[in-house]
Structure formats: C-alpha cells, structure tokens
N, C-alpha and C positions, 0 to 999 in steps of 0.2 A: 675480460678485463674491463670491458664497455660499463659495463654494471659498475666498479669501483670509481670511475671516472665521472659517474653520472651521480653518486653517490658522494664524492668530493664535492663537487659542486653545490648537492643540494646543501652540504652541511656549511656551505658558507653564508647561507641565509640568517643565520642567528646574529652574523658581524651587522647587519642594519639595524639590530637592537642595540646595540653598545653606546651610540651617542644619550641614550634618554635612562641609562643605568650608570651611576656612579658604585654601588655596591653589587655584591651577590654574584652568582651564577655566570648574568649577562654582560655583566662590567667588563672592562677590556682584560681584566686580569682575573676573570670569573673562571670557574671549572669548565661551564659549557665552549664559553666563546675562545678561550688560551688551550685547553688541553683536546679539546672535540676538533676545533677548527684546524689549528696548528699541527695536531696528530696526525688527523686525516689529508693534512697535506703532505707533511714530510713520509708517509706510507706511502701514499699515491707518487710523489715522487722518484721515490727509490724505488718503487717497483714498475714506474714507466723505465726508468733510467735501466733497468735488468732489461724489460721487453726491447728497448732501443739497440740494446746491447747484440740483443740475440738475435734481431731481424738485420742489425749491419755485418754480423758474422756470418748469416745466411743469405745475403747478396754478395759477402766478397767470394764466398764459394762459388758461389753461379757465374762471378764474374771471371776466377780463376778456372773454372771448368770450362767454359767458351773459350779462354785463351789458349788452352793446350790442345793442339792438333791429336785429329784421332789418328789411333795404331794403325798402321797399314796391316791388312790381312796377311798371315805370313803364305807365301805363294807369289805372292802380285810382285812383278815389275815396277818399278819408280822410274817413269821416265823423266828426264829431263829437259828443261825447251831450250 
C-alpha cells in the first residue's frame, strides 16, 4: 500500500506545469492533469479509507478482547474478598 501512496504523490508532479499550458494534456482540464491526477487521488482516498476501516476494526477487536475477563478453569474455586 505504501507504493501506491508514493505513486499518488509522484502523480502530482504534472500539476506544476499547469500554469504554463492553456491547452493540451498538461492544461488544467487536460487528460494528464485531470484524469491522471484526480483519478489517482480518488482511488488513493478510497483505498486508504478501506485500509483505515480495517485497521479501526482490528483495533476495536483488540480492545474488546482485553476488556473481557479470562474464563476461569473448571474446578478452581473463586475466592471473594
């Protein structure tokens, strides 16, 4: 997933040429800057959202597992104070 984040960051480089082009693929509405830049950004945002949701679910499960007291072995007596 980190390679996709690096690729998305590198795909922002063509945006630096936008002020110099009024038409063509490097203009603000050109194929490279519009579809390449915004396409990779939206795919990256969606994939990071999925990864963050999975990580949040995993972390919540870990916290829930820590909160549940361990079951006592059968045959052992419970001593109350």
